[in-house]
C-alpha positions in Angstrom: 214.0 135.7 335.9 217.3 133.8 336.0 217.5 130.8 338.3 221.0 129.8 339.2 222.3 127.6 342.0 224.2 129.7 344.6 224.7 127.6 347.7 223.5 124.8 350.0 222.7 125.4 353.6 223.1 122.2 355.7 221.2 121.8 358.9 222.4 118.9 361.0 221.7 117.7 364.6 219.9 115.4 366.9 216.2 114.6 367.3 215.6 113.8 371.0 212.4 111.9 371.9 210.8 113.6 374.9 208.1 111.0 375.0 207.5 107.6 373.3 207.4 107.9 369.5 205.3 105.8 367.1 205.8 106.0 363.4 203.9 103.1 362.0 205.4 100.3 359.8 203.9 97.2 358.2 204.2 93.6 359.0 203.5 90.9 356.4 202.8 88.2 359.0 200.8 89.1 362.1 200.5 86.3 364.5 197.6 85.8 366.9 198.4 87.7 370.1 201.2 89.5 368.3 201.9 93.2 367.7 199.5 94.9 365.3 200.8 98.5 365.6 204.5 98.2 365.0 207.0 100.9 364.3 208.8 101.4 361.0 212.3 99.8 361.0 215.4 100.0 358.8 215.4 96.7 356.9 219.2 96.6 357.1 219.6 97.0 360.9 216.1 96.2 362.1 216.3 99.4 364.2 213.5 102.0 364.2 214.1 105.2 362.2 212.3 108.4 361.2 211.5 108.6 357.5 212.4 111.9 355.9 208.9 112.0 354.5 207.3 111.9 358.0 209.5 114.7 359.2 209.1 116.9 356.1 205.4 116.2 355.9 204.7 117.2 359.5 206.8 120.4 359.3 205.0 121.3 356.0 201.6 120.8 357.5 202.3 122.9 360.5 203.8 125.7 358.5 200.9 125.6 355.9 198.4 126.0 358.7 200.2 129.1 360.0 199.7 131.0 356.8 196.2 132.2 355.7 196.7 131.6 351.9 197.9 128.1 352.2 195.3 127.2 354.9 192.6 128.4 352.6 194.0 126.4 349.7 194.0 123.2 351.9 190.4 123.8 352.9 189.3 124.5 349.3 191.1 121.3 348.1 189.4 119.1 350.7 192.5 118.6 352.8 195.2 118.0 350.2 198.5 119.9 350.6 198.7 123.4 349.2 200.2 123.4 345.7 199.9 127.0 344.7 203.6 127.3 344.2 203.5 130.9 345.5 203.1 130.7 349.3 206.1 130.3 351.7 205.4 126.6 352.5 205.2 125.8 348.8 208.5 127.7 348.2 210.2 125.8 350.9 208.8 122.3 350.6 207.9 122.2 346.9 204.7 121.8 345.0 203.3 119.8 342.1 202.4 121.4 338.8 199.0 123.0 338.8 196.1 121.0 337.1 195.3 123.9 334.8 198.3 126.0 334.1 198.0 129.4 332.6 200.9 131.7 331.6 200.0 134.1 334.5 199.9 131.2 337.1 203.1 129.8 335.8 205.0 133.2 336.0 203.9 133.7 339.6 205.0 130.3 340.7 208.5 129.7 342.2 210.9 128.5 339.5 213.5 125.8 339.7 213.7 122.7 341.8 212.3 122.0 345.3 214.5 123.8 347.8 214.4 121.4 350.7 215.8 117.8 351.1 215.1 116.0 354.3 217.1 112.8 354.9 215.9 109.7 356.8 217.0 110.0 360.4 218.7 106.9 362.0 219.1 106.2 365.7 222.5 106.8 367.3 222.1 103.6 369.3 223.7 100.3 368.2 220.9 98.4 369.9 217.5 99.7 370.8 214.7 97.9 372.6 211.2 99.3 371.9 208.4 99.5 374.4 204.8 98.4 374.4 202.1 100.8 375.3 198.8 99.1 376.2 195.6 101.1 375.7 191.9 100.5 375.9 189.0 101.8 373.8 185.9 101.9 376.0 182.4 101.5 374.7 180.4 104.5 376.0 177.2 102.5 376.5 178.4 99.0 377.6 181.7 100.1 379.1 183.3 97.1 377.4 187.0 97.5 376.9 188.7 96.8 373.6 192.4 96.5 374.4 195.2 97.2 371.9 199.0 97.5 372.0 201.2 100.0 370.4 205.0 99.6 369.8 206.9 102.8 370.6 210.4 104.1 370.5 211.1 104.9 374.2 211.6 108.3 375.7 215.3 109.4 375.5 216.0 107.8 372.1 218.1 110.0 369.8 218.1 110.2 366.0 220.6 112.0 363.7 218.9 114.4 361.3 220.1 116.2 358.2 218.3 118.7 356.0 219.7 120.5 352.9 218.2 123.8 351.8 219.3 125.0 348.4 219.7 128.7 347.5 218.7 129.8 344.0 217.4 133.3 344.6 218.0 135.9 347.3 214.5 135.2 348.6 215.5 131.7 349.5 217.7 133.0 352.4 214.8 134.5 354.2 212.7 131.4 353.5 215.4 129.3 355.2 214.4 131.2 358.4 210.8 130.0 357.9 212.1 126.4 357.8 213.4 127.0 361.3 209.9 128.3 362.3 208.5 125.0 361.1 210.9 123.1 363.3 209.8 125.2 366.3 206.2 124.5 365.5 206.9 120.8 365.4 208.6 120.9 368.9 205.3 122.2 370.3 203.2 119.7 368.3 204.1 116.0 367.8 205.7 113.7 365.3 204.1 110.4 364.2 200.9 109.0 365.5 198.8 109.3 368.6 200.2 112.7 369.5 197.1 113.9 371.2 197.5 111.0 373.6 201.0 111.9 374.6 203.2 110.3 371.9 205.7 112.0 369.7 207.0 115.0 371.6 210.5 115.7 370.2 213.3 118.3 370.5 215.9 119.4 368.0 219.3 119.5 369.7 223.1 119.9 368.9 222.3 121.9 365.8 224.9 122.8 363.2 224.4 125.1 360.3 226.9 125.0 357.4 227.0 126.8 354.1 228.5 125.3 350.9 228.7 127.8 348.1 228.7 126.8 344.4 232.5 127.2 344.6 232.7 124.4 347.2 231.5 122.0 344.5 233.3 123.6 341.5 236.7 124.7 342.8 237.3 123.0 346.2 236.4 126.1 348.3 235.9 125.4 352.0 232.5 125.2 353.6 231.5 128.0 356.0 230.4 127.1 359.5 227.5 129.4 360.4 227.4 128.1 364.0 226.7 125.3 366.5 223.7 125.6 368.7 222.5 123.5 371.7 218.8 124.0 370.8 216.6 126.0 368.4 216.2 128.6 371.1 220.0 129.3 370.8 219.9 130.0 367.0 220.2 133.8 366.4 217.1 135.7 365.6 216.1 136.6 362.0 218.2 139.6 361.1 221.3 138.3 362.8 221.1 134.8 361.3 220.3 136.2 357.9 223.5 138.3 357.9 225.5 135.2 358.9 224.1 132.9 356.1 224.4 135.5 353.4 
């Protein structure tokens, strides 16, 4: 099978925080009485950001759990990401080489590079004040409270996101639609930590889809705008979108 680059599909837009968001960072110096659970920050601006690894990892996990084969592989591996190289999540998000490769396994695996690149997402604000969320852990027997504080990006904060999905085979076009499914799954789940306690609800907004064919890079052809959409719900359904991006 011949693997040849055909096009890049660019997915751009805004991540809107519906609730407070906590993606943890590290602090070299923790003072007495200071914050222990800080958010990750851009070292250049000291503003919070969303690492591409956090966004990509959560979307992958949710999509893996929605497919039987990848879910079973996760269970059999003790919780590690699926790396079969054959299921749709692996074909979108990539997979490492198998531990014991055989010629049959290798032939059935997706060939070529990982299709999806997820950029770090930086806030649109020039200045952003985080909030402190104070919580208590209660001892079930003594009722003694163990207070703690969590730093959060406040509700209403926006981040710019960009994903690049590369097309090498015709199958990749239909898999791009599954990437959108993973984004929808994330909207009904959470990003970052403490999601079951109300943190990390997000929405993808102001979405643009662009197509840059190989000629865009080799002969100055223009990019093709697939469309602008207010939310994921406004993106055309499978057959209609597939016709547009092909």
